[in-house]
C-alpha positions in Angstrom: 2.1 -14.0 36.6 5.9 -12.9 35.5 6.3 -15.6 32.4 6.0 -15.7 28.3 4.3 -19.0 27.6 5.2 -20.5 24.2 2.9 -22.6 22.4 4.3 -24.9 19.8 7.9 -25.5 19.8 8.7 -25.6 15.9 10.8 -23.0 14.1 8.5 -19.5 15.3 7.9 -20.9 18.9 11.4 -22.3 19.7 13.4 -19.1 17.8 10.7 -16.8 19.5 12.1 -18.7 23.0 15.7 -18.2 21.8 14.9 -14.1 21.1 13.3 -13.0 24.1 15.9 -14.9 26.0 18.8 -13.4 23.9 16.7 -10.0 25.1 16.8 -10.5 28.5 13.1 -10.1 28.2 11.7 -12.3 30.9 11.6 -15.7 31.8 9.6 -18.2 28.8 7.8 -21.7 29.2 6.9 -23.7 26.4 4.3 -25.9 25.7 4.0 -28.6 22.8 1.6 -31.9 22.7 4.9 -33.9 20.8 6.1 -35.4 24.0 9.9 -34.3 24.6 9.6 -31.3 22.3 9.2 -28.4 24.5 11.6 -29.9 27.0 14.0 -30.7 24.4 15.2 -27.1 23.1 14.6 -25.4 26.1 17.3 -28.2 27.8 19.2 -26.7 24.6 18.6 -23.0 24.9 19.7 -22.9 28.6 23.1 -24.8 27.9 23.8 -21.2 25.8 22.8 -19.8 29.0 26.7 -19.6 30.5 28.3 -18.6 27.6 24.5 -15.6 26.5 24.4 -14.6 30.1 20.6 -14.7 30.0 19.5 -14.0 33.6 15.6 -15.7 33.2 15.2 -19.3 33.0 13.9 -21.3 29.8 12.1 -24.6 31.0 9.0 -26.5 29.4 6.2 -28.1 30.9 3.0 -30.2 29.9 0.9 -28.3 31.7 -2.0 -26.1 30.0 -1.9 -24.5 33.4 1.6 -23.4 33.7 0.7 -21.7 30.6 -1.8 -20.0 31.8 -0.1 -18.9 34.7 2.3 -16.8 31.9 1.4 -12.9 31.4 1.9 -13.1 27.8 1.1 -16.3 25.6 2.6 -16.5 22.0 0.4 -19.0 19.5 3.0 -20.4 17.6 1.3 -23.8 16.9 -0.7 -25.1 13.9 0.6 -26.0 9.8 2.6 -23.8 7.5 2.9 -22.7 4.5 4.7 -24.9 1.4 5.3 -23.6 -1.9 2.9 -22.2 -4.6 0.4 -22.2 -1.3 -1.3 -18.7 0.4 -1.7 -18.1 3.6 -5.9 -18.2 3.4 -4.8 -21.9 2.8 -4.6 -22.9 5.8 -7.3 -21.7 7.5 -9.1 -24.8 7.1 -6.4 -26.3 8.5 -5.3 -24.6 11.2 -8.9 -23.5 12.5 -9.7 -26.3 15.0 -6.4 -25.8 16.4 -7.4 -22.6 17.5 -10.9 -24.1 18.4 -9.4 -26.1 20.9 -7.0 -23.5 22.4 -10.0 -20.6 22.5 -11.5 -23.7 24.9 -8.0 -23.6 27.5 -7.9 -19.9 26.8 -11.6 -18.9 28.1 -11.0 -16.9 30.8 -7.5 -16.0 30.6 -6.9 -12.5 32.0 -2.7 -11.5 29.6 -2.1 -11.2 26.6 -2.4 -13.6 23.5 -0.1 -13.4 20.6 -0.9 -15.4 17.7 1.4 -16.4 14.7 -0.9 -19.6 13.6 -1.3 -18.5 9.8 -3.8 -16.9 8.5 -3.0 -14.7 11.1 -5.4 -11.8 11.0 -8.2 -15.2 10.5 -6.5 -16.9 14.1 -6.8 -13.5 15.4 -10.7 -13.3 14.6 -11.5 -16.6 15.2 -9.7 -16.4 18.8 -11.2 -13.9 20.2 -14.6 -15.1 18.8 -13.9 -18.5 20.5 -13.0 -17.7 23.3 -14.8 -14.6 24.5 -11.6 -12.8 25.0 -11.2 -8.9 24.7 -10.4 -8.0 21.3 -7.6 -5.4 22.6 -6.0 -8.3 24.3 -5.6 -10.5 21.3 -2.7 -9.4 19.0 -2.2 -11.3 15.9 1.6 -10.4 13.7 0.0 -8.8 10.9 1.8 -5.0 10.4 4.7 -5.4 12.9 6.1 -8.2 10.7 5.6 -6.3 7.5 6.2 -3.0 8.6 10.1 -4.7 9.8 10.5 -6.1 6.4 9.8 -2.5 4.6 12.0 -0.7 7.5 15.2 -3.4 6.4 13.8 -3.3 3.0 14.5 0.9 2.4 17.7 0.5 4.3 19.0 -1.8 1.1 17.6 0.9 -1.0 19.2 4.0 1.3 21.7 2.7 2.3 21.5 2.8 5.9 21.2 1.0 8.5 17.2 0.3 9.8 17.6 0.8 13.5 17.6 4.6 12.1 14.6 3.8 10.0 10.8 4.2 11.2 8.1 2.3 8.8 4.0 1.4 9.4 2.6 -0.8 7.6 -1.8 -2.1 7.8 -3.9 -3.6 6.1 -4.4 -7.7 5.8 -1.7 -9.6 6.3 -0.8 -10.4 2.6 -1.3 -8.7 -1.2 -3.5 -6.5 -0.1 -1.0 -4.4 3.2 -0.8 -0.8 2.6 2.7 0.6 3.1 1.8 4.4 4.4 5.1 6.3 2.7 3.8 9.5 4.8 3.9 7.4 8.0 7.7 6.4 7.2 10.8 8.3 8.4 14.4 8.3 8.7 15.9 10.1 11.8 12.5 12.5 11.1 12.7 12.9 8.1 10.0 11.7 5.5 10.4 9.2 2.8 9.4 11.3 0.6 12.1 13.9 1.0 14.2 10.8 0.2 13.1 8.5 -3.0 10.7 9.2 -5.6 7.5 8.1 -5.6 8.2 5.3 -7.6 10.7 3.6 -5.6 9.4 3.6 -2.6 5.6 2.2 -4.7 8.5 -1.0 -5.5 9.9 -1.5 -2.6 6.1 -1.5 -1.0 5.6 -3.9 -3.9 8.8 -6.4 -2.8 7.1 -5.8 0.8 4.0 -7.1 -0.1 5.8 -10.3 -1.8 8.3 -10.9 0.5 6.7 -13.9 2.6 5.7 -15.4 -0.8 9.4 -15.3 -1.8 11.0 -17.2 0.9 8.8 -20.1 0.5 8.6 -20.1 -2.9 13.1 -19.6 -3.1 13.9 -21.9 0.1 11.2 -24.4 -0.8 10.5 -25.2 2.5 8.2 -23.8 5.3 7.2 -21.0 5.8 9.7 -18.0 7.2 10.4 -17.9 10.5 12.8 -15.5 12.2 11.3 -12.7 11.2 7.9 -13.7 12.5 10.2 -15.1 15.6 11.7 -11.5 16.3 7.8 -9.9 15.8 6.7 -11.6 18.5 9.7 -11.0 21.0 9.6 -7.1 20.5 5.5 -7.3 20.9 5.7 -10.0 23.6 8.2 -7.0 25.2 6.4 -4.3 25.1 3.2 -6.3 26.5 5.5 -7.6 29.6 7.3 -4.5 30.2 4.6 -1.8 29.7 6.1 0.1 27.0 3.1 1.5 25.7 5.6 1.3 22.0 3.2 2.2 19.2 3.2 -1.1 16.8 1.1 -1.9 14.0 -0.8 -5.2 15.0 -3.7 -7.3 13.7 -6.9 -6.3 16.3 -10.2 -6.9 16.3 -12.1 -3.8 14.3 -14.8 -2.0 16.3 -15.8 1.0 13.3 -12.7 1.9 12.5 -13.0 3.3 9.0 -16.6 2.3 8.9 -15.5 -0.8 9.7 -16.3 -3.6 12.1 -16.0 -7.3 12.7 -12.6 -8.7 11.0 -9.5 -8.4 12.4 -6.6 -6.2 10.2 -3.8 -4.4 11.6 -3.3 -0.9 12.4 -0.9 0.6 14.6 -1.5 1.0 18.2 -0.4 1.3 21.8 1.5 -1.6 23.5 1.2 -2.4 27.3 0.3 -4.4 29.5 -3.1 -4.7 28.1 -2.6 -5.0 25.1 -3.4 -2.7 22.2 -4.5 0.1 24.7 -5.4 2.4 22.0 -6.2 1.7 18.4 -4.9 4.5 15.7 -6.4 5.4 12.4 -3.7 7.4 10.0 -5.1 8.8 7.6 -6.3 7.1 3.9 -7.0 7.8 0.8 -10.2 7.5 -0.6 -8.3 4.3 -2.5 -6.6 3.4 0.5 -10.1 3.1 2.2 -11.6 1.2 -0.4 -9.0 -1.7 -0.1 -9.5 -2.1 3.8 -13.2 -2.4 2.6 -12.7 -4.6 0.0 -10.0 -6.3 2.4 -12.7 -6.8 5.4 -15.4 -8.9 2.8 -13.4 -11.2 1.4 -11.7 -12.1 5.0 -15.6 -12.1 6.5 -16.4 -14.3 3.1 -13.3 -16.7 4.1 -14.7 -16.9 7.6 -18.4 -17.3 7.4 -17.3 -20.2 5.3 -15.3 -21.8 7.5 -17.2 -20.9 10.6 -17.9 -24.6 11.6 
């Protein structure tokens, strides 16, 4: 198990493969139900290998058995948002896809990374339908939100984002919680570099970032950011780096909440989310978490058929 498999070769899947190749993380095997799509994109990217110096191959397959032989599977298939749509509007459209994949993934021993929206609901659905261990199914939620906040903090302070660390937890929606106390610039608390009002404004901009991209571009959902986040997360698993990344996983009592998937910082390694961390939260933040959990349960139960 030395490859990363990608299911779905649209914008997110193809760019995830590209970023994985550019960083020489591992070999990639691409799969798509549209005939020829995976093969064409794999060939196109491999023709860049002599220039870009890829150390691992990118190939295509039409065999789910080859996909299941990979150490990590990135699920990037499904419908994407159009202008005016909320993430939750995609639940009914993409639930059937996740159910079909769940049948294929039952008993899969590796780690699954989910980019399919709405990611928190799809993470929970895949765990339940495939019977997979919760820590081995990771949704792109908080990691993408944190990367967006890092970019905004770097822009605000006029510094490279390499020096910025940010943490965003909770639901991948307007209810996400950017944590000022866990945002730092080269170890310096961000609260020492800007007032609370300015940070709150950047937090609100982070919450709206995905919607703004869709509305401004007047096309399908963002994909460069999610693809970069997927590649980063896949690297942490493949290389067993044990990095702390905020990922959507099944909750089992955190803040008194169970039976939903939302993002929390986790130690990510070969086993997936090997240890989930619980940042200190205030009463209002915990109430936001509990409200998010109630709403997610309601949507999930309404589309559980």
